[in-house]
C-alpha positions, 0 to 999 in steps of 0.5 A: 499481532501482525506486527510481531508475525512479520518480525519473529516468523520466516518471512517466506512462511508469513508472505507466502500464507498471506498471498494465499489468503489474499488469492482465497479473498479476491485475487481469484477474481483476476484469473480464468474465464470470467477475470475482472480488474481488481483495484487495491487501495486503502492500504497504508504503512509508516511513512518514515521507512522504520517500521521493518514489519511495514517494509516486509509487508509492503515488498511481499505485497508488491512482489504479489502485484507484480507477479499479477500484473496487477496495478494500484493506485494513489488518490490521497486527500491531503495536500502534504505530510508531516511526517519530517519533523523540523523540516518543510511538509513535502508535498503530496502531488496526488492530493485531491487539495493543494499543500495549503489544504485549502482549495483543490489541487486540480480545480 
């Protein structure tokens, strides 16, 4: 159902509601007298870029992160991606394993 929300509802409203919910659940930790770091992790998306809903969500999330001077990190296990059908797999430079998936990338 969330995909329909991001496609069919007014984008400004959906994004504002999502950001408000994020602030209520975790974003408040980064402000005030006792502010602490907040790490955004474990969110994924369609790597082909073909999902309009994912693209809208990611734009909203990135705007929130930049607007609040928050950072995010990527640390993936995989050594490569297989989203390109009939093409050489795309190397994942931040992967824990190398592109053979058999040994650590940075032992």
